[in-house]
N, C-alpha and C positions, 0 to 999 in steps of 0.2 A: 486536396486537403493538407494543410499544413500541419504537423505533428512535433512538439520537442516536450523534452523532459528537463526538469530545473528544481532547484532544491525550493521548497516551501518557504513562505514568507509569512508573518503574523496575518497580512490582509487575505490570506488564502483559507485561514482555520475553519471559517463559517462554510465554505463549500466544501472543504475536507471532511469535516464533521458530518455535513448532510448524505455526501457519498457514503461514508462508513457506515451512518443510521440505515441508510437505505439498502445497503448490500448485506447487512448482517442481521438485521431486524428478522429476515425470515428464521433464524435457528434459534430464537429464544423459546419457542414452544418444544423443540427437539430437544434443547439442551438443558432447558428447565430454569435458566438463568440468561442475562445478557452475556454474549460473548465478549471476551477482553476488548478488542477493538473498540467496542461501544463505549468503554469505561475509561479508555486511556486518557491522560491529559495531554492533550496535542498543543496547549501553550508551551508547556515543558519541551514536548518532542521538537516542535518546531524550532524552539530556543536553541536544543542540542544539535540541531543542525541533521537530524536522521530521517525528515521527511520529505519526499519528492512529490512532484506532481508532473501528470503528463496532461498537455493543453492540445487541444486540436482546433484549429483555426480559432485561436486565442481564449479559448474555453476550458478550464479544468474540467477533465472528464475522468479521473482516475488518481490514485495516490499510492505510494509505494513506502514503508519504513523499512530503514537498512541500518541495523543495529551492529557494529564491530564487537566481536568477542574475541576472547584468546582461540587464536586458531581458525575461526572462521566468521563469515559474514552471515548474519541471521536477516532472514527476510521476515520481518516481524509483523508485517501487515500488508495485503495488497488488496485494493478495490478498485472496482470501475463502476461507472454511473450506470445504472440500467439503461438508459437510451444509447449508450455505448458499448453495450455488451455484445460481443460476437463480432468486432470490427477490427479484432488483433491487438486492441490496445493494452489488455492484459499480457499478451505473449510480449509484447515491446517493453513493457515495465520488468517482466522477468528478464529479459536480454539484457535491459539496463543494471539490473542488480547483478547479473552475473559480470557483466563488463566492468562495474564498478568493484566488485570484488577482487577481481583480477588485477585492476589497476591499483588497489590498496595494497597487494601484495598477498592477498589470500587465495589458498588452493582450493576452499571447501566453501559453499553456499549451502545454507541450511533453510530450509521452509517446515515449519511445523504446522499442524492444523488439529483440531478436535475429528474423533471419529464421527461425528455425525455430520460432519460438512462434507458429505459424500460426492458434490458436484464439482468441488474444487480440485 
């Protein structure tokens, strides 16, 4: 199986949003609201160049948002399609985030999550 990571394009938005909805909808009841990734403006995020996708055999199976901040790179969001969970794609996205941060000159990579998202 061929796996690659690339910057997202506007053509990817529909599948990115579907993966985000699938990954985060289970947390609505726990949090009492939609998690922020379900509310984000992916048109703007893709335009800003902070959204990346992981493809397996040419199909998008996951996404990560990397937002540079003063002093560190933020993993703002990471999600893998349900059909691809447990296959190492999430780990590969985190490795990509770490590598991207180092190449950009950051020494710190931050990942924030809600306390109710215990599976993360």
